[in-house]
N, CA, C and O atoms as a MOPAC input file, in Angstrom:
PM7 MOZYME 1SCF
protein

 N     41.05900 1   -19.60800 1   -11.24800 1
 C     40.50800 1   -18.62200 1   -11.03500 1
 C     41.33300 1   -18.19100 1   -10.38600 1
 O     42.19700 1   -18.74500 1    -9.70600 1
 N     41.04700 1   -16.90000 1   -10.61300 1
 C     41.93500 1   -16.17000 1    -9.08100 1
 C     40.89000 1   -15.05900 1    -8.89500 1
 O     40.33400 1   -14.41600 1    -9.78500 1
 N     40.74400 1   -14.96700 1    -7.67700 1
 C     40.18100 1   -14.00500 1    -6.65400 1
 C     40.49500 1   -12.57900 1    -7.09100 1
 O     41.63300 1   -12.19000 1    -6.82900 1
 N     39.51200 1   -11.57200 1    -7.83500 1
 C     39.62900 1   -10.49500 1    -8.19100 1
 C     38.81900 1    -9.67000 1    -7.77200 1
 O     38.39500 1    -8.80400 1    -8.53700 1
 N     38.29800 1    -9.75700 1    -6.10900 1
 C     37.37300 1    -8.88900 1    -5.55900 1
 C     37.77500 1    -7.30700 1    -5.57500 1
 O     38.92600 1    -7.00100 1    -5.26200 1
 N     36.90000 1    -6.37300 1    -5.91100 1
 C     36.90200 1    -5.62500 1    -5.83300 1
 C     36.61600 1    -4.60600 1    -4.33100 1
 O     35.51400 1    -4.82600 1    -3.82900 1
 N     37.50500 1    -3.51400 1    -3.57300 1
 C     36.68900 1    -2.99500 1    -2.48500 1
 C     35.69900 1    -2.31200 1    -2.87300 1
 O     35.34900 1    -2.21600 1    -4.04900 1
 N     35.13300 1    -1.75000 1    -1.87100 1
 C     33.59300 1    -0.98900 1    -2.42400 1
 C     34.16600 1     0.61600 1    -3.02400 1
 O     33.49500 1     1.28500 1    -3.81000 1
 N     35.28800 1     0.98000 1    -2.57500 1
 C     36.09600 1     2.39700 1    -3.16800 1
 C     36.40300 1     2.05200 1    -4.36700 1
 O     35.98800 1     2.96500 1    -5.08100 1
 N     37.05600 1     0.99200 1    -5.21900 1
 C     37.64800 1     0.48100 1    -6.08700 1
 C     36.35800 1     0.41000 1    -7.20200 1
 O     36.43800 1     0.69400 1    -8.39700 1
 N     35.18100 1    -0.03600 1    -6.48700 1
 C     34.32400 1    -0.19100 1    -7.54000 1
 C     33.60200 1     1.16500 1    -7.69400 1
 O     33.12800 1     1.49200 1    -8.78200 1
 N     33.52300 1     1.92700 1    -6.63800 1
 C     32.99600 1     3.24100 1    -6.94600 1
 C     33.77500 1     4.50600 1    -7.99100 1
 O     33.35400 1     5.56400 1    -8.45900 1
 N     35.09700 1     3.79100 1    -8.06600 1
 C     35.95600 1     4.53800 1    -9.18800 1
 C     35.60800 1     4.21800 1   -10.22800 1
 O     35.14000 1     4.98700 1   -11.06700 1
 N     35.82700 1     2.64500 1   -10.40600 1
 C     35.30500 1     2.53200 1   -11.57500 1
 C     34.08600 1     2.52500 1   -12.25000 1
 O     34.00800 1     2.19600 1   -13.43400 1
 N     32.92900 1     2.93700 1   -11.43500 1
 C     31.51000 1     3.16200 1   -11.75700 1
 C     31.47400 1     4.94500 1   -12.01800 1
 O     30.37900 1     5.44100 1   -12.28400 1
 N     32.56600 1     5.74600 1   -11.93800 1
 C     32.33200 1     6.84600 1   -12.46700 1
 C     33.05100 1     7.48900 1   -13.30300 1
 O     33.32100 1     8.68700 1   -13.21700 1
 N     33.54100 1     6.45100 1   -14.49200 1
 C     34.67900 1     6.44700 1   -15.34900 1
 C     33.37900 1     6.67200 1   -16.56700 1
 O     32.39700 1     5.93600 1   -16.47200 1
 N     33.41500 1     7.32600 1   -17.27100 1
 C     32.66700 1     7.97500 1   -18.50200 1
 C     31.35800 1     6.39500 1   -19.43000 1
 O     30.13300 1     6.42700 1   -19.53800 1
 N     32.26400 1     5.36800 1   -19.85500 1
 C     31.06100 1     4.76500 1   -20.01200 1
 C     30.26500 1     4.06100 1   -19.38600 1
 O     29.14400 1     3.67100 1   -19.71000 1
 N     31.31000 1     3.76400 1   -17.75700 1
 C     30.41400 1     2.83000 1   -17.01700 1
 C     29.13300 1     3.80100 1   -16.41600 1
 O     27.97800 1     3.38700 1   -16.31100 1
 N     29.54400 1     5.05800 1   -16.07600 1
 C     28.49100 1     6.29600 1   -15.82800 1
 C     27.00100 1     6.11500 1   -16.51200 1
 O     25.87400 1     5.87300 1   -16.08100 1
 N     27.63000 1     6.37400 1   -17.88900 1
 C     26.33500 1     6.07800 1   -18.79200 1
 C     25.19900 1     5.02400 1   -18.82900 1
 O     24.00200 1     4.83300 1   -19.04500 1
 N     26.58400 1     4.37200 1   -18.41300 1
 C     25.35600 1     2.63800 1   -18.62600 1
 C     24.41800 1     2.53500 1   -17.30100 1
 O     23.25300 1     2.14400 1   -17.23500 1
 N     25.52500 1     3.13900 1   -15.96200 1
 C     24.69400 1     2.82500 1   -14.70200 1
 C     23.37400 1     3.88200 1   -15.02200 1
 O     22.19300 1     3.59300 1   -15.21000 1
 N     23.99300 1     5.10900 1   -15.00800 1
 C     22.36800 1     5.82500 1   -15.25500 1
 C     21.49000 1     5.83200 1   -15.79500 1
 O     20.50800 1     6.40400 1   -15.32100 1
 N     21.42100 1     5.09200 1   -17.25400 1
 C     20.53000 1     4.52100 1   -17.93400 1
 C     19.69400 1     3.54400 1   -17.26200 1
 O     18.46600 1     3.48500 1   -17.31600 1
 N     20.63800 1     2.63200 1   -16.49600 1
 C     19.73800 1     1.94100 1   -15.59400 1
 C     18.90300 1     2.12800 1   -14.36100 1
 O     17.84300 1     1.58900 1   -14.04300 1
 N     19.53100 1     2.89300 1   -13.83100 1
 C     18.88200 1     3.76900 1   -12.60600 1
 C     17.54600 1     4.40000 1   -13.30000 1
 O     16.41300 1     4.30800 1   -12.82600 1
 N     17.88400 1     5.03200 1   -14.46800 1
 C     16.50700 1     5.60400 1   -14.86500 1
 C     15.58400 1     4.66600 1   -15.33500 1
 O     14.46700 1     4.57000 1   -14.82600 1
 N     15.96500 1     3.95300 1   -16.28100 1
 C     14.81600 1     2.54800 1   -16.45400 1
 C     14.17100 1     1.58900 1   -15.37300 1
 O     13.20700 1     0.85600 1   -15.59400 1
 N     14.95000 1     1.72000 1   -13.98700 1
 C     14.39100 1     0.77800 1   -12.99200 1
 C     13.62100 1     1.76000 1   -12.01500 1
 O     12.82400 1     1.35000 1   -11.17100 1
 N     13.82400 1     2.62100 1   -12.13900 1
 C     13.03800 1     3.79300 1   -11.34800 1
 C     11.64200 1     4.33800 1   -11.90700 1
 O     10.66200 1     4.73900 1   -11.27800 1
 N     11.86900 1     4.22200 1   -13.38000 1
 C     10.53700 1     4.46600 1   -14.09800 1
 C      9.56000 1     2.55900 1   -13.94200 1
 O      8.51300 1     2.16400 1   -13.42900 1
 N     10.13200 1     2.24200 1   -14.33300 1
 C      9.73800 1     0.78300 1   -14.24300 1
 C      8.87300 1     0.64500 1   -12.76200 1
 O      7.65300 1     0.49100 1   -12.71700 1
 N      9.65700 1     0.72100 1   -11.71500 1
 C      9.15600 1     0.82900 1   -10.58600 1
 C      8.10500 1     2.07400 1   -10.09700 1
 O      7.50400 1     1.94900 1    -9.03000 1
 N      8.00400 1     2.73600 1   -10.56000 1
 C      7.09900 1     4.03400 1   -10.81400 1
 C      6.07700 1     3.21600 1   -11.30000 1
 O      5.21000 1     2.73700 1   -10.56900 1
 N      6.14300 1     3.04500 1   -12.46400 1
 C      4.77100 1     2.53900 1   -13.10100 1
 C      4.21500 1     1.10300 1   -12.33900 1
 O      3.07600 1     0.76500 1   -12.01400 1
 N      5.57600 1     0.39800 1   -12.19900 1
 C      4.42700 1    -1.06900 1   -11.29500 1
 C      3.72500 1    -0.69000 1   -10.17000 1
 O      2.84600 1    -1.36900 1    -9.63900 1
 N      4.22100 1     0.70300 1    -9.70200 1
 C      3.63400 1     1.10000 1    -8.44800 1
 C      2.29100 1     1.51000 1    -8.39300 1
 O      1.31000 1     1.17300 1    -7.73000 1
 N      2.56500 1     2.48300 1    -9.43700 1
 C      1.01600 1     3.46400 1   -10.36000 1
 C      0.00900 1     2.29100 1   -10.88500 1
 O     -1.09700 1     2.60200 1   -11.32600 1
 N      0.43800 1     0.92000 1   -10.82000 1
 C     -0.94500 1     0.38500 1   -11.71000 1
 C     -1.49600 1    -0.93600 1   -10.36900 1
 O     -2.17100 1    -1.96100 1   -10.46300 1
 N     -0.95800 1    -0.40400 1    -9.46200 1
 C     -1.49500 1    -1.24100 1    -8.28300 1
 C     -2.95100 1    -0.82900 1    -7.13800 1
 O     -3.16100 1     0.07400 1    -6.32900 1
 N     -3.56300 1    -1.77600 1    -7.51400 1
 C     -4.81800 1    -1.53600 1    -6.70500 1
 C     -4.90100 1    -1.20800 1    -5.25600 1
 O     -4.35500 1    -1.94400 1    -4.43400 1
 N     -5.68900 1     0.07300 1    -4.82800 1
 C     -5.54900 1     0.17000 1    -3.67300 1
 C     -6.20700 1    -1.07700 1    -2.88300 1
 O     -7.17800 1    -1.53300 1    -3.48800 1
 N     -5.86700 1    -1.80500 1    -1.53600 1
 C     -6.64100 1    -2.99900 1    -1.19300 1
 C     -7.66000 1    -2.07700 1     0.18900 1
 O     -7.43500 1    -1.13800 1     0.95300 1
 N     -8.73900 1    -2.94200 1    -0.07200 1
 C     -9.71800 1    -2.65800 1     0.60300 1
 C     -9.64300 1    -2.78300 1     2.20000 1
 O     -9.39400 1    -3.94100 1     2.53500 1
 N     -9.78400 1    -1.94900 1     3.20300 1
 C     -9.33500 1    -2.12700 1     4.44400 1
 C    -10.39000 1    -2.26000 1     5.04900 1
 O    -11.36300 1    -1.52700 1     4.87300 1
 N    -10.31800 1    -3.76600 1     6.30500 1
 C    -11.86800 1    -3.93100 1     7.02200 1
 C    -11.96700 1    -3.43600 1     8.15000 1
 O    -12.52700 1    -4.20800 1     8.92800 1
 N    -11.51900 1    -2.00000 1     8.81200 1
 C    -11.91100 1    -1.82700 1     9.75600 1
 C    -12.50000 1    -0.69000 1     9.56000 1
 O    -13.04100 1    -0.11100 1    10.50200 1
 N    -12.49400 1    -0.10000 1     8.11600 1
 C    -12.41000 1     1.59900 1     7.90800 1
 C    -14.21800 1     1.72300 1     7.65700 1
 O    -14.76300 1     0.76900 1     7.10300 1
 N    -15.04400 1     2.89200 1     8.07900 1
 C    -16.44100 1     2.95600 1     7.73900 1
 C    -16.78300 1     3.15300 1     6.01900 1
 O    -16.29600 1     3.85000 1     5.12900 1
 N    -17.65300 1     2.35500 1     6.07900 1
 C    -17.84700 1     2.77000 1     3.89500 1
 C    -17.93900 1     4.37200 1     4.15100 1
 O    -17.93300 1     5.13900 1     5.11400 1
 N    -18.02100 1     4.43000 1     2.83700 1
 C    -17.84900 1     6.33900 1     2.62000 1
 C    -19.80800 1     6.34800 1     2.41000 1
 O    -20.64400 1     5.44500 1     2.46100 1
 N    -19.90900 1     7.99600 1     2.14500 1
 C    -21.29100 1     7.84500 1     2.65600 1
 C    -21.77200 1     7.52900 1     1.02800 1
 O    -20.95200 1     7.40000 1     0.11900 1
 N    -23.77400 1     7.39500 1     0.77800 1
 C    -24.04300 1     7.26900 1    -0.20600 1
 C    -23.80000 1     8.88500 1    -0.95100 1
 O    -23.60200 1     9.99700 1    -0.46300 1
 N    -23.93300 1     8.35200 1    -2.42700 1
 C    -23.50200 1     9.35800 1    -3.66000 1
 C    -24.30200 1    10.07400 1    -3.30700 1
 O    -23.88800 1    11.21500 1    -3.10100 1
 N    -26.32200 1     9.73400 1    -2.96800 1
 C    -27.31500 1    10.61500 1    -3.70800 1
 C    -27.70300 1    11.26900 1    -2.37800 1
 O    -28.88600 1    11.45100 1    -2.09000 1
 N    -26.58000 1    11.66000 1    -1.47900 1
 C    -26.97900 1    12.66900 1    -0.25700 1
 C    -26.87700 1    13.85500 1    -0.90900 1
 O    -25.84400 1    13.81200 1    -1.57700 1
 N    -27.43800 1    14.89500 1    -1.04800 1
 C    -27.38000 1    16.22300 1    -1.33300 1
 C    -27.14800 1    17.18800 1    -0.11000 1
 O    -27.38800 1    16.82000 1     1.04000 1
 N    -26.69900 1    18.36200 1    -0.39600 1
 C    -26.16200 1    19.03700 1     1.09400 1
 C    -27.31300 1    20.50800 1     0.81900 1
 O    -27.42300 1    21.21600 1    -0.18100 1
 N    -27.87400 1    20.55300 1     1.83500 1
 C    -29.04500 1    21.43500 1     2.00600 1
 C    -29.02700 1    22.82700 1     1.45100 1
 O    -28.12800 1    23.55700 1     1.86900 1
 N    -29.97800 1    23.37400 1     0.47000 1
 C    -29.92800 1    24.54600 1    -0.63500 1
 C    -30.37800 1    25.74500 1     0.50200 1
 O    -31.24800 1    25.53900 1     1.34900 1
 N    -29.80800 1    26.72800 1     0.40100 1
 C    -30.41900 1    28.30600 1     0.96800 1
 C    -31.64700 1    28.72700 1    -0.28300 1
 O    -31.48000 1    28.84100 1    -1.49700 1
 N    -32.84900 1    28.89100 1     0.50000 1
 C    -33.52400 1    29.50300 1    -0.26100 1
 C    -33.84500 1    30.93800 1    -0.31100 1
 O    -34.57700 1    31.37500 1    -1.19900 1

């Protein structure tokens, strides 16, 4: 095997050519969409140190 590693500049120039750029763009769109979907489905954690929310049956005073 020959060592044909590319420098970062050569890799960037290769990735900006049309066929590779289209594939990389679609890959980034899929990754961002999948990550945002995953984060959106996560449940928030219960924090132990916070005060509980007020009871739901408390009404505000009405003016007469």
